[in-house]
C-alpha positions in Angstrom: 2.3 -30.2 6.6 0.0 -27.6 8.2 -2.8 -26.8 6.1 -4.5 -23.4 5.2 -8.3 -23.3 5.3 -10.3 -22.7 2.3 -12.9 -19.7 2.3 -16.2 -21.0 3.6 -18.5 -19.4 0.9 -18.9 -18.4 -2.7 -20.6 -15.3 -4.0 -20.9 -13.2 -7.2 -22.1 -15.7 -9.9 -25.1 -14.0 -12.0 -28.4 -15.4 -11.4 -27.6 -17.8 -8.6 -28.1 -17.4 -4.9 -25.1 -18.4 -2.7 -25.3 -20.1 0.7 -22.5 -21.1 2.9 -22.0 -24.5 4.6 -20.3 -24.6 8.1 -17.7 -27.1 9.0 -20.6 -29.5 10.0 -23.4 -31.2 8.1 -26.5 -29.1 7.7 -27.7 -25.9 6.1 -26.7 -22.3 7.1 -28.8 -19.3 6.5 -27.7 -17.4 3.3 -27.7 -14.2 5.4 -25.1 -15.4 7.9 -22.6 -13.0 8.7 -19.8 -15.2 7.5 -20.9 -15.1 4.1 -18.9 -13.5 1.4 -20.0 -10.4 -0.3 -21.2 -10.3 -3.9 -18.3 -10.3 -6.5 -16.3 -13.1 -4.9 -15.8 -16.6 -5.6 -13.2 -19.5 -5.4 -11.7 -20.6 -8.7 -9.2 -23.1 -10.2 -9.0 -26.8 -9.5 -6.5 -29.2 -8.0 -3.8 -27.5 -6.1 -4.3 -24.0 -8.1 -7.3 -22.7 -6.3 -7.6 -19.1 -6.0 -9.8 -16.5 -4.2 -11.2 -14.4 -6.8 -12.9 -10.8 -6.8 -14.6 -9.3 -9.6 -15.0 -5.6 -9.6 -18.0 -4.0 -11.0 -16.1 -2.0 -13.4 -12.5 -1.9 -14.3 -10.1 -0.9 -11.7 -7.5 1.6 -13.1 -4.0 0.5 -13.2 -2.4 2.5 -10.6 0.5 2.6 -8.0 -1.4 1.6 -4.8 -1.2 -2.1 -4.1 -4.6 -3.9 -4.4 -4.8 -6.0 -1.2 -7.2 -8.7 0.0 -7.9 -8.3 3.8 -10.1 -9.6 6.5 -10.7 -7.0 8.8 -7.4 -5.5 9.9 -5.1 -8.6 8.5 -3.6 -8.7 5.3 -4.4 -12.0 3.3 -2.2 -11.1 0.4 -1.7 -9.1 -2.7 -3.9 -10.6 -5.7 -2.8 -10.7 -9.3 -4.9 -8.6 -11.7 -6.2 -10.1 -15.0 -6.0 -8.3 -18.1 -9.6 -7.3 -18.0 -9.0 -4.9 -15.1 -11.7 -6.2 -13.1 -10.7 -9.6 -11.8 -8.1 -10.2 -9.2 -6.8 -13.5 -8.0 -5.0 -14.6 -4.8 -3.7 -18.2 -4.5 -5.4 -19.9 -1.6 -2.0 -20.6 -0.1 -2.2 -16.8 0.9 -5.8 -17.0 2.2 -4.7 -18.3 5.6 -7.2 -17.7 8.3 -10.0 -20.2 9.1 -13.0 -18.1 10.1 -12.8 -15.3 7.6 -15.0 -12.5 8.2 -15.2 -8.9 7.0 -13.5 -9.8 3.7 -12.3 -6.5 2.1 -10.4 -5.3 -1.1 -8.3 -2.2 -0.3 -5.8 0.1 -2.0 -3.6 2.3 0.0 -6.2 2.0 2.8 -9.2 2.8 0.5 -12.1 0.2 0.1 -12.4 -0.8 -3.5 -15.3 -3.3 -2.8 -17.7 -0.8 -1.1 -19.2 2.5 -1.7 -17.3 5.5 -0.3 -18.8 6.9 2.8 -20.8 10.2 2.3 -18.8 13.1 3.5 -19.6 13.7 7.2 -21.1 17.0 8.4 -17.9 18.0 10.1 -16.1 18.1 6.8 -18.4 21.0 5.6 -16.2 23.1 7.6 -13.2 22.7 5.5 -11.5 25.8 4.5 -8.3 26.9 2.7 -5.5 27.3 5.0 -4.1 30.9 5.4 -1.5 32.0 2.9 2.0 31.9 4.4 4.6 34.6 3.8 6.6 34.6 0.7 10.2 33.1 1.1 13.1 35.5 0.1 14.0 33.2 -2.9 11.4 31.6 -5.3 12.8 28.4 -7.2 9.8 28.3 -9.3 10.9 31.2 -11.4 12.4 30.1 -14.7 16.2 30.6 -15.1 18.2 32.3 -17.8 18.9 29.4 -20.1 17.1 28.3 -23.3 16.6 24.6 -23.5 17.3 21.8 -26.0 15.0 18.7 -25.9 14.8 15.3 -27.5 14.8 11.5 -26.7 16.9 8.5 -27.0 15.7 4.8 -27.4 18.4 2.3 -26.6 18.3 -1.6 -26.8 16.1 -3.0 -24.3 17.4 -4.7 -21.2 16.7 -7.9 -19.2 15.8 -7.7 -15.6 15.8 -10.7 -13.0 12.4 -12.0 -12.7 10.9 -10.2 -15.7 10.1 -12.3 -18.8 9.8 -9.5 -21.4 12.8 -7.1 -22.0 12.3 -3.5 -20.5 12.8 -0.4 -22.7 15.7 2.0 -22.4 13.9 5.1 -23.6 14.0 8.7 -22.1 13.2 12.4 -22.7 16.1 14.8 -22.3 15.7 18.3 -21.7 19.0 20.3 -21.0 20.2 24.0 -20.9 21.2 25.4 -24.1 24.8 27.0 -24.1 25.5 26.3 -20.5 29.2 25.9 -19.8 31.0 23.4 -17.6 29.6 20.2 -16.1 26.0 20.4 -15.2 24.2 18.5 -12.4 21.7 15.7 -13.6 18.2 15.3 -12.6 16.6 11.9 -13.4 12.7 11.4 -13.3 10.9 8.1 -13.0 7.2 7.7 -13.5 4.9 5.6 -11.6 2.7 2.7 -12.3 0.1 3.6 -14.9 -1.4 1.8 -18.0 1.1 0.9 -20.7 -0.6 1.0 -23.8 -3.5 2.7 -25.6 -5.6 2.6 -28.9 -5.0 5.7 -30.9 -8.2 7.7 -31.4 -10.0 6.2 -28.4 -11.3 8.5 -25.8 -12.2 5.9 -23.2 -10.1 4.2 -20.6 -11.5 0.7 -21.7 -9.0 1.0 -24.6 -5.9 1.1 -22.5 -4.2 -2.0 -21.3 -1.3 -3.1 -19.1 0.4 -5.2 -21.8 4.0 -5.2 -22.7 5.0 -5.0 -25.5 1.8 -3.4 -26.8 -0.5 -5.3 -29.1 -1.1 -4.6 -32.7 -3.0 -1.5 -33.1 -1.9 -0.1 -29.8 0.8 2.4 -28.9 2.9 2.8 -25.7 1.5 5.5 -23.2 4.3 8.0 -23.0 4.4 8.4 -19.3 7.9 9.5 -19.6 6.9 12.8 -21.2 4.7 13.8 -18.4 7.4 15.7 -16.7 8.3 17.9 -19.5 7.3 21.1 -17.9 9.3 20.1 -14.7 12.4 19.4 -16.9 12.0 22.6 -18.7 12.0 24.6 -15.5 15.1 22.8 -14.2 16.9 23.1 -17.7 16.4 26.8 -17.6 18.2 26.9 -14.3 21.2 25.0 -15.4 20.3 21.2 -15.0 20.5 18.4 -17.4 17.3 16.4 -17.0 16.3 13.0 -18.2 12.8 11.2 -17.8 12.9 7.5 -18.3 10.3 5.2 -19.4 9.3 2.1 -17.3 6.3 0.6 -19.2 8.0 -2.7 -19.3 8.2 -2.9 -15.4 4.6 -1.7 -15.1 3.4 -4.5 -17.1 5.2 -7.2 -15.3 5.6 -5.9 -11.6 2.4 -7.7 -10.4 4.4 -10.9 -10.2 7.1 -9.3 -8.2 7.0 -9.8 -4.5 8.5 -6.3 -4.0 6.1 -4.6 -6.4 8.8 -3.7 -8.8 11.2 -1.7 -6.5 14.3 -3.6 -7.2 13.5 -3.6 -11.0 12.8 0.1 -10.9 16.2 0.7 -9.2 18.1 -1.4 -11.6 16.5 0.6 -14.6 17.5 4.0 -13.0 21.1 2.7 -12.3 21.2 1.3 -15.9 20.5 4.8 -17.3 22.8 6.5 -14.8 25.5 4.2 -16.1 25.0 5.2 -19.6 25.4 8.9 -18.6 28.5 8.1 -16.8 29.7 6.4 -20.1 28.6 9.4 -22.2 30.2 11.9 -19.9 33.5 10.1 -20.4 33.0 9.3 -24.1 30.8 12.1 -25.7 31.1 10.6 -29.3 29.2 7.4 -28.2 26.2 9.3 -26.9 22.8 9.8 -28.5 22.5 13.1 -30.5 20.3 14.9 -27.8 22.9 14.1 -25.2 25.7 15.4 -27.4 23.7 18.6 -27.7 23.4 19.1 -24.0 26.2 20.1 -21.6 28.3 17.2 -20.1 26.4 15.9 -17.2 28.2 16.1 -13.7 27.4 12.6 -12.2 28.5 13.7 -8.7 25.6 15.7 -8.4 22.5 13.6 -9.2 18.9 14.3 -8.1 16.4 11.5 -8.5 12.7 12.3 -8.9 10.1 9.6 -8.6 6.4 9.6 -8.9 4.3 7.0 -7.0 6.1 3.7 -7.5 8.7 5.6 -9.2 9.3 7.2 -5.8 9.8 3.9 -4.1 12.0 3.0 -7.2 14.3 6.0 -6.9 14.6 5.4 -3.1 15.7 1.9 -3.7 18.2 3.1 -6.5 19.7 5.6 -3.9 20.0 2.9 -1.5 21.5 0.4 -4.0 24.0 3.0 -4.9 25.3 3.1 -1.3 24.7 -0.3 -0.2 24.8 -2.9 -3.1 21.8 -5.4 -3.4 22.1 -9.2 -3.7 23.5 -9.6 -7.1 21.3 -12.4 -8.1 18.2 -10.1 -7.8 19.9 -6.9 -9.3 19.5 -5.8 -12.8 22.6 -3.7 -12.8 26.1 -5.0 -11.5 28.5 -2.4 -12.8 30.4 0.2 -10.6 28.7 3.2 -9.0 30.0 6.1 -10.8 27.5 8.7 -9.5 26.5 10.3 -6.2 22.8 10.7 -5.4 22.5 14.1 -3.6 18.9 14.0 -2.9 15.6 12.6 -4.0 12.1 14.0 -4.7 9.3 11.6 -4.0 5.9 12.5 -5.4 2.8 10.8 -4.0 5.1 7.8 -3.5 4.5 4.2 -2.3 6.8 2.8 0.2 5.4 -0.9 0.7 8.6 -1.8 2.4 8.8 1.2 4.7 12.4 1.2 4.2 13.6 4.8 3.4 17.2 5.7 3.0 18.2 7.8 6.0 21.5 9.2 4.7 20.0 10.6 1.5 18.1 14.0 1.8 14.5 13.7 0.5 11.5 15.9 -0.3 8.2 13.9 -0.3 5.1 15.4 -2.0 1.8 14.4 -0.3 -1.1 15.2 -2.5 -4.0 16.1 0.0 -6.7 14.7 -2.6 -4.7 11.6 -3.8 -7.1 9.0 -5.0 -4.5 6.3 -5.8 -2.0 6.1 -3.0 -4.7 7.6 -0.8 -3.1 6.7 2.5 -0.2 9.0 1.8 2.1 6.2 3.0 5.1 8.3 1.6 5.0 10.1 4.9 7.3 7.2 6.1 10.1 8.6 3.9 10.2 11.2 6.8 8.9 9.5 9.9 10.8 6.2 9.1 14.2 7.8 9.2 14.1 8.9 12.7 16.9 7.2 14.7 18.2 5.0 11.9 21.4 6.9 11.2 23.3 10.1 12.0 20.2 12.3 11.4 22.0 14.9 9.5 20.1 14.4 6.2 17.0 16.6 5.9 13.8 14.8 5.2 11.0 17.0 4.3 7.2 16.2 3.9 5.4 18.9 1.5 1.6 18.4 2.0 -0.2 20.0 -1.1 -3.7 20.7 -0.3 -6.2 19.9 -3.0 -3.8 18.1 -5.3 -4.6 14.7 -6.7 -2.3 11.8 -7.7 -2.3 11.9 -11.4 -2.0 15.6 -12.3 1.7 15.9 -11.4 2.1 13.9 -14.8 0.7 15.7 -17.7 0.3 12.5 -19.7 -1.9 11.2 -16.9 -4.0 14.4 -17.0 -7.3 14.6 -19.0 -7.0 17.3 -21.8 -3.3 17.1 -21.8 -2.4 13.4 -22.2 -2.0 11.5 -25.6 -4.0 8.5 -24.1 -7.3 8.5 -22.2 -6.7 9.9 -18.8 -8.9 10.5 -15.6 -8.9 12.4 -12.2 -7.9 9.7 -9.8 -9.9 11.0 -7.0 -13.1 9.3 -6.9 -16.0 11.7 -7.2 -19.7 11.1 -6.8 -21.7 13.9 -8.3 -24.6 13.2 -6.0 -22.4 13.3 -2.9 -19.6 15.6 -3.9 -16.5 15.7 -1.5 -16.4 19.1 0.1 -12.6 19.1 0.0 -11.6 17.2 -3.2 -14.3 17.1 -5.9 -13.6 19.4 -8.5 -14.8 22.8 -8.1 -14.3 22.7 -4.2 -12.6 25.8 -3.0 -9.7 23.7 -1.6 -9.3 21.6 -4.8 -6.5 22.5 -7.3 -7.0 22.5 -11.2 -4.6 20.5 -13.0 -2.5 23.7 -14.0 -2.2 24.8 -10.6 -1.1 21.5 -9.3 1.5 21.1 -11.8 2.9 24.6 -11.4 3.3 23.7 -7.5 4.9 20.4 -8.3 7.4 21.9 -10.5 8.1 24.7 -8.0 8.9 22.3 -5.1 11.0 20.0 -7.3 13.2 22.9 -8.2 13.4 23.7 -4.4 14.8 20.5 -3.7 17.3 20.6 -6.5 18.3 24.1 -5.4 18.9 22.9 -1.7 20.3 19.4 -2.2 22.3 19.7 -5.4 23.1 23.5 -5.6 23.6 23.8 -1.8 21.4 27.1 -1.7 20.3 27.3 2.0 17.9 30.0 1.1 15.2 27.7 -0.1 15.3 25.5 3.0 12.6 27.5 4.7 10.2 26.4 1.9 10.9 22.6 3.0 11.7 22.4 6.4 8.7 23.3 8.3 9.7 27.1 8.6 6.3 28.2 7.2 7.1 30.3 4.0 5.7 30.0 0.6 7.1 30.1 -2.9 4.8 32.7 -4.8 5.4 30.6 -8.2 3.2 27.8 -6.4 0.3 30.1 -5.8 -2.6 29.6 -5.2 -1.8 26.2 -3.9 -1.5 26.0 -0.2 1.6 24.0 0.6 2.6 22.9 4.2 5.7 21.3 5.3 7.3 19.6 8.2 10.8 17.8 8.4 13.2 15.7 10.6 16.9 15.7 10.3 19.0 18.6 9.2 20.3 20.6 12.2 17.7 19.0 14.5 19.1 17.7 17.8 17.7 15.8 20.8 14.5 14.1 19.9 11.5 13.5 22.1 10.1 10.4 20.4 7.1 8.7 21.7 8.3 5.3 20.3 11.7 5.0 22.1 10.8 4.1 25.6 9.5 7.3 26.6 7.3 7.5 29.8 4.0 9.6 29.2 1.7 11.0 31.9 -1.5 13.2 31.4 -2.0 11.6 27.9 -1.4 8.1 26.5 1.2 6.5 24.4 -0.6 5.2 21.5 0.3 2.6 18.8 0.2 3.4 15.2 -1.1 0.0 14.2 -3.0 -2.1 16.6 -6.4 -3.9 16.2 -7.4 -2.9 19.8 -9.1 0.7 19.5 -8.0 1.4 23.1 -4.4 1.1 22.0 -4.6 2.5 18.5 -3.7 6.1 17.9 -6.6 6.8 15.7 -10.3 5.8 16.2 -11.4 3.4 13.6 -14.7 5.7 13.3 -12.6 8.8 12.8 -13.3 11.1 9.7 -10.5 10.1 7.4 -7.1 8.7 8.1 -3.5 9.6 9.1 -0.4 9.4 6.9 1.6 8.8 10.1 -0.4 5.6 10.8 -0.3 4.0 7.3 -0.6 0.3 7.3 2.5 -1.9 6.6 2.5 -5.8 6.7 1.1 -6.6 10.2 -2.0 -5.9 12.1 0.0 -4.7 15.0 3.5 -3.0 15.2 5.8 -2.4 17.8 7.8 0.9 18.5 5.7 2.9 16.2 3.4 5.4 17.9 2.4 9.0 19.1 1.3 10.7 22.1 -2.5 11.2 22.2 -3.8 14.1 24.3 -7.6 14.3 24.8 -9.0 16.8 27.2 -12.5 18.2 28.2 -11.0 21.2 30.2 -7.9 23.2 29.9 -4.9 22.9 32.1 -4.0 19.3 32.5 -0.5 19.0 31.2 0.9 16.0 29.1 4.5 15.2 30.1 6.8 13.2 27.9 9.9 11.9 29.6 12.6 10.1 27.5 14.6 7.2 28.9 17.4 9.8 29.5 17.8 13.4 29.4 18.3 14.9 25.9 20.5 17.8 24.8 19.0 20.9 23.1 22.3 22.8 23.4 23.0 24.8 20.2 19.3 24.9 19.1 17.3 28.1 18.8 14.0 26.8 18.8 12.0 23.6 19.9 10.2 22.1 16.9 7.2 20.0 17.5 5.2 18.0 14.9 1.5 18.1 16.1 -1.7 17.4 14.5 -5.4 17.8 15.4 -8.6 16.7 13.8 -9.3 18.0 10.4 -11.4 21.2 10.0 -10.6 22.2 13.6 -9.3 25.8 14.5 -7.6 27.5 17.4 -6.2 24.5 19.5 -3.8 26.3 21.7 -1.0 24.7 23.9 1.4 25.9 26.4 5.1 24.4 25.8 7.3 23.7 28.8 10.6 22.0 29.4 12.3 20.7 32.7 15.9 20.0 33.1 17.6 17.3 35.3 17.7 19.8 38.2 14.0 20.1 37.9 14.1 23.6 36.7 10.8 24.1 34.6 10.2 26.9 32.2 7.5 27.8 29.9 8.9 28.3 26.6 5.8 29.9 24.8 2.6 29.0 23.4 1.4 27.5 20.1 -1.7 27.3 18.1 -2.6 24.5 15.5 -5.4 24.2 13.1 -6.3 21.0 11.3 -6.1 20.4 7.7 -9.1 20.4 5.3 -10.4 16.9 5.4 -13.2 14.5 4.7 -13.8 10.9 5.2 -11.9 10.2 1.8 -8.7 12.1 2.9 -5.6 11.5 4.9 -5.7 14.7 6.6 -4.5 13.8 10.3 -1.1 15.3 9.4 1.2 17.0 11.6 2.1 20.6 11.5 5.5 21.9 12.4 5.3 24.3 15.5 8.2 26.1 16.9 8.9 28.0 20.1 12.2 30.0 20.9 14.5 28.4 23.7 15.5 31.8 24.6 13.2 31.7 27.9 15.1 28.4 28.9 18.3 30.3 28.6 17.1 33.3 30.6 15.7 30.9 33.2 19.1 29.1 33.6 17.6 25.7 32.4 20.4 23.3 31.4 19.6 22.7 27.9 22.3 20.1 27.7 20.2 17.8 30.2 16.3 18.4 29.5 14.5 15.6 31.1 10.9 16.1 29.9 8.5 18.1 27.7 5.1 19.3 28.6 2.1 20.3 26.5 -0.6 22.0 28.4 -3.9 22.4 26.5 -5.3 25.9 26.8 -8.4 25.3 24.5 -11.6 24.2 26.4 -11.6 20.7 25.0 -10.2 18.8 22.1 -7.5 16.2 21.2 -4.2 16.2 19.5 -1.3 14.0 18.6 2.3 14.7 19.1 4.6 13.0 16.7 7.8 14.2 18.1 9.7 17.3 19.2 13.4 18.3 18.3 15.8 21.2 19.0 16.0 23.2 15.7 18.6 25.4 14.2 18.9 26.9 10.7 21.2 25.6 8.1 21.8 22.7 6.1 24.6 20.3 7.3 26.7 18.3 5.0 25.7 14.6 4.7 27.9 11.7 4.8 26.3 8.2 4.4 27.1 6.0 7.4 28.6 2.5 6.8 25.5 0.3 7.7 24.5 -3.3 7.4 21.9 -4.1 4.9 19.3 -6.8 5.2 17.5 -8.5 2.3 14.9 -11.3 2.9 14.6 -14.0 0.1 12.3 -16.9 -0.6 13.0 -20.7 -0.7 10.3 -22.9 -2.4 10.4 -26.4 -1.3 8.1 -29.5 -1.7 6.5 -31.0 1.4 7.4 -34.6 0.6 5.5 -37.8 1.5 6.8 -38.3 5.1 9.2 -37.2 7.8 9.8 -33.6 8.9 12.4 -31.3 7.3 13.7 -28.1 8.7 14.4 -25.1 6.3 15.6 -21.6 7.1 14.3 -18.5 5.7 17.0 -17.0 3.4 18.2 -13.8 4.8 21.4 -11.9 3.4 23.2 -9.4 5.8 25.7 -7.4 3.8 27.3 -3.9 4.1 29.3 -2.9 7.2 29.1 -2.2 10.8 26.2 -3.4 13.1 22.6 -2.3 13.7 19.3 -3.4 15.1 16.1 -4.5 13.0 12.8 -5.6 14.1 11.7 -9.1 12.7 8.1 -10.1 12.5 7.4 -13.7 12.1 4.1 -14.2 10.5 2.0 -17.2 11.8 0.7 -19.0 8.6 -2.7 -20.0 9.9 -3.9 -16.8 11.7 -1.7 -14.3 9.9 -0.8 -12.8 13.3 2.8 -11.7 14.0 5.4 -12.1 16.7 8.3 -9.7 16.7 11.9 -9.6 18.0 14.6 -7.2 18.1 17.7 -8.5 16.5 21.3 -7.1 16.2 22.7 -7.7 12.6 26.1 -7.9 11.3 27.5 -8.4 7.8 27.7 -12.1 7.1 26.1 -13.2 10.2 23.0 -15.5 10.6 21.5 -13.1 13.2 18.0 -13.4 11.7 17.7 -17.3 12.0 14.1 -18.5 11.6 13.7 -22.4 11.1 10.6 -23.7 9.4 9.5 -27.2 10.0 7.7 -28.7 6.9 6.0 -32.0 7.6 5.6 -34.4 4.7 2.4 -36.4 4.1 0.6 -38.0 1.4 -2.6 -36.0 1.8 -3.9 -33.3 -0.4 -3.4 -29.7 1.2 -2.6 -26.1 0.0 0.7 -24.5 -0.3 1.8 -22.8 3.1 4.1 -19.6 3.2 6.0 -19.1 6.3 7.0 -15.5 6.1 9.0 -12.8 8.0 8.9 -9.1 7.5 11.9 -6.8 8.6 12.1 -3.1 9.5 15.2 -1.2 10.4 15.3 0.2 14.0 18.9 1.7 14.5 21.8 1.8 12.2 20.7 -0.4 9.4 19.0 -0.5 6.0 16.4 -2.9 4.5 16.3 -3.8 0.9 13.9 -6.6 0.4 11.8 -6.4 3.5 9.7 -9.6 3.1 10.2 -13.4 2.1 10.2 -16.8 3.6 9.8 -20.3 2.9 6.9 -21.5 0.8 6.1 -25.3 1.3 4.4 -26.7 -1.9 1.6 -29.3 -1.7 2.9 -32.2 -3.9 -0.2 -34.5 -3.4 -2.9 -34.8 -6.1 -6.3 -33.4 -5.4 -8.8 -36.0 -4.4 -11.3 -37.4 -6.8 -14.8 -36.1 -6.0 -18.0 -38.2 -6.7 -21.6 -37.7 -6.3 -23.8 -40.8 -5.5 -27.3 -41.5 -4.5 -28.1 -42.7 -0.9 -31.8 -42.2 -1.0 -32.9 -41.1 -4.4 -36.3 -42.7 -4.6 -38.6 -41.5 -1.6 -42.2 -41.0 -0.7 -43.1 -37.3 -0.1 -42.4 -36.2 3.4 -39.2 -38.3 3.2 -35.6 -37.0 2.5 -33.8 -37.2 -0.6 -30.0 -37.8 0.2 -26.9 -37.8 -2.2 -23.4 -38.3 -0.9 -20.2 -36.2 -2.0 -17.3 -38.3 -1.6 -13.6 -37.9 -1.8 -11.3 -41.0 -2.9 -8.9 -39.9 0.0 -8.9 -37.7 3.1 -7.3 -34.2 2.9 -5.5 -31.8 5.4 -7.8 -29.0 4.4 -11.6 -28.3 4.2 -12.7 -29.1 0.8 -15.7 -27.1 -0.5 -17.8 -28.7 -3.4 -20.6 -27.0 -5.1 -23.8 -28.9 -6.0 -26.5 -27.3 -8.3 -30.2 -28.2 -8.9 -30.8 -28.4 -12.5 -34.2 -28.5 -14.5 -35.6 -31.9 -15.2 -35.6 -33.2 -18.8 -38.7 -35.1 -18.7 -41.8 -35.6 -16.3 -42.8 -33.1 -13.6 -40.1 -31.3 -11.5 -40.4 -31.0 -7.7 -41.6 -27.3 -6.9 -40.6 -24.8 -4.1 -43.8 -26.1 -2.3 -42.6 -29.8 -2.4 -39.6 -29.1 0.0 -39.4 -27.9 3.5 -39.8 -23.9 3.6 -37.2 -23.5 6.1 -34.6 -25.5 4.2 -35.3 -23.5 1.1 -34.8 -20.4 2.9 -31.6 -21.5 4.6 -30.1 -22.5 1.3 -31.4 -19.7 -1.0 -32.8 -16.9 1.2 -36.0 -17.4 -0.6 -39.5 -18.5 0.0 -41.8 -21.0 -1.6 -44.3 -18.4 -3.0 -44.8 -18.1 -5.9 -44.6 -21.6 -6.6 -42.1 -22.5 -9.4 -40.0 -25.5 -10.3 -37.1 -26.1 -7.8 -34.3 -25.4 -10.2 -35.7 -21.8 -10.6 -35.0 -21.1 -7.0 -31.4 -20.7 -7.7 -30.1 -23.6 -5.6 -26.5 -23.7 -5.8 -25.2 -25.1 -2.5 -21.6 -25.5 -1.1 -20.9 -28.6 0.9 -17.9 -28.8 3.2 -15.9 -31.9 3.8 -13.8 -31.2 6.7 -10.1 -32.3 7.0 -9.6 -36.0 7.7 -13.3 -36.8 6.3 -14.1 -38.2 3.1 -17.9 -37.5 2.6 -20.8 -35.2 3.4 -24.5 -35.6 2.5 -26.7 -33.3 0.6 -30.2 -33.6 1.9 -33.6 -32.4 0.5 -36.5 -32.8 3.0 -39.7 -33.0 1.0 -43.1 -32.2 2.5 -46.3 -34.3 2.4 -49.4 -32.7 1.1 -53.0 -33.7 0.4 -53.0 -33.2 -3.2 -52.9 -36.2 -5.9 -49.9 -35.5 -7.8 -47.8 -37.5 -10.4 -44.4 -38.7 -9.6 -42.1 -35.8 -9.3 -38.3 -35.5 -9.7 -35.3 -33.3 -9.3 -31.8 -33.3 -10.9 -28.4 -32.7 -9.2 -24.9 -32.3 -10.4 -21.5 -31.3 -9.1 -20.4 -28.0 -10.8 -17.3 -26.0 -11.1 -16.9 -22.8 -9.3 -18.7 -20.9 -12.0 -21.9 -23.0 -11.3 -21.3 -24.9 -14.5 -21.9 -28.7 -14.1 -18.6 -30.7 -14.4 -18.6 -32.3 -17.9 -17.0 -35.7 -16.7 -19.5 -36.1 -13.8 -22.9 -37.6 -14.1 -26.2 -35.7 -13.4 -28.4 -37.5 -10.8 -32.1 -37.7 -10.5 -34.1 -38.0 -7.4 -37.6 -39.2 -7.5 -40.5 -38.4 -5.0 -43.6 -40.6 -5.2 -47.1 -39.4 -4.1 -48.2 -40.8 -0.8 -51.9 -40.4 -1.6 
């Protein structure tokens, strides 16, 4: 079978220098650019070898997915050890041959390198101007008193999870409310699960489940009580469910726990449906609450909980494969909307026909790339477009403080600010005390207000709160002093100038959200900070996802966007554009014009846009919604049913900007009816390679649901990690996504190989499990490695040689470490008895001061290339004029922690004096 290459160097063992051996015999300088950074090593033995990174200190258990990358290419998602510092990735996932620029990232943030100091242009960060107040403020408490309590049911089993998952929840409900009341369900994100009572440090929190003796569960489900109390005072029954059992086990889940969280949500909803039908069977706190109306459900998810409730909304409309689902009963509820707080969306698979509000914390130190923006951007063109999808950017908010149990000073367990703060180099935007940074109380108040706004719009149908969410530029005074900015797609928007739908662009460039080529990428790799619109997915290059990038050095040159066919803006009042400019810039101005099919052109008006407060550590390249009336077009006789192009003409002296899209806009919130769509789920098949012949397997893909749609399939090449994409039309029950995989059997040792695909919706489709494939497992034993002398007794000036041998050739590079040990008797060779250049190449060290060779930290890695069975370890000695006794050195094969292998001999080489 095709083999993956093993990493070519090791690092991170205390007290030992590391050197890298190329795929040829001979030393390589320890300063070679291909060397791994400190903290890395290869571990394990036989067929279970792993790439290991150990952090200088514990990495807090969070929602962002820790990833190993080489440059722009994803190697894989490592599994964390219980110490919180060690992360391991099976070498089957470390595919590329010449690994360089090895990185550990989480939501685009480097974990293995110090954060860059804030650049000088970030010093201009300022608080955005306060928007006018909206006519209705959903953050004001309602008239109801509340009743609260919890229930704790028998735990449930979920597919793929060894330990049962708890069914515990906090209930807050209106007291004395009559009739059936809508239900709001909260799901927390991925956080530590257990803590030691009385401890004040995060060293005493764990990710175990169940908790060990002396530890208690962290009550993350209690973190939204203030949000629940506000909603309950307004007449909603609320429940916040616990998911510690999933948090403790989702590191082993290929989808990071999305399906399990969906199953847990729907298990709770099923119980509430039962209790609404049979009140006597309900827990006491539920019987004290009004009867829940399951036809009016709002799902609220924080971080991975956001991705979980998105999947629950999807699974409620488009059932998932039964084998992977932890709930198989009927759907007796209707999800009217979702609120997603600093969410993950690893699959980039939002549900287009369920309205959503996504809160994006401007100082998020966990899901720092603000990938949740895809809950808005990723819905464009997928379905009917009537569901409103709103992004709510909260300037100065971090990730944790939306949950009081993750907030220092409020939480039962130790907690911390997730934004990484260096007191010596404070961030001008997000360090505590910065003018733009919110306190925990201010942030939580803003969060409660906008959750209530979503409930009032999606569940209660009160269109008066829509301007708080849809980019209309009003504020809820209850959220003051927070600066909250919004934009949206869907709702009553029509038309759609989209830069990723075959549009032609002149006077600017059509750029790619994700591309390794800086000339094609939308954002310069050296830009200050990042953009939520361009968050990474699974591939180093994506097709059909982009923006229009304008850059000018003088005003007056129009950028024109021409869609494949004319668009209709008929019935719209305004043209709504989503545009962003670099952070901390002000006063960028454009004229906005349109031209119809009869070549009648009209200037609609002018707009001004300011950048968000931003630094190197923030994702502040985020689009503001700008609107211009269409009345000028009506007066000029422009045919708004056939608009063929849009123009933006810069009026500022110089600058740059990015246009995400533009739509016809009208007030109001239309009724939403979910379309019947096909659903795609990618599975995984694990096979043995076998000893001979070639077998063909197919990547398992299930297409269910109704109708037909289009998806883009990315086929990931195992060796390079690069992807080829294809547009595929899918229908339920078809084999439209047919990816054959050939596995060649052999009797030579190799590594497991994963042949994967990743799938993304394009039109009229939904994606459940977005990635899977065929894993071909190596079924041959690892070769036996031996060390034997070739020339172990020489005269000074000659070369000592030992041979590392395999008892059989392999299909992969085999790296074997050899260590020089202290001698046990006689005189040891010194650093001046060997060639100085050789010593420097292997250790980066110099002969002076003279010392025994074993103290030069000589731990070398020898490579036996595929098909070969041996490599020589050579030590060139030097002749001197001194009369010396016989000298010696000892060498041994070691494990990946530099410890001599206990079942292998230690060999001695002797050097005789020539004098």
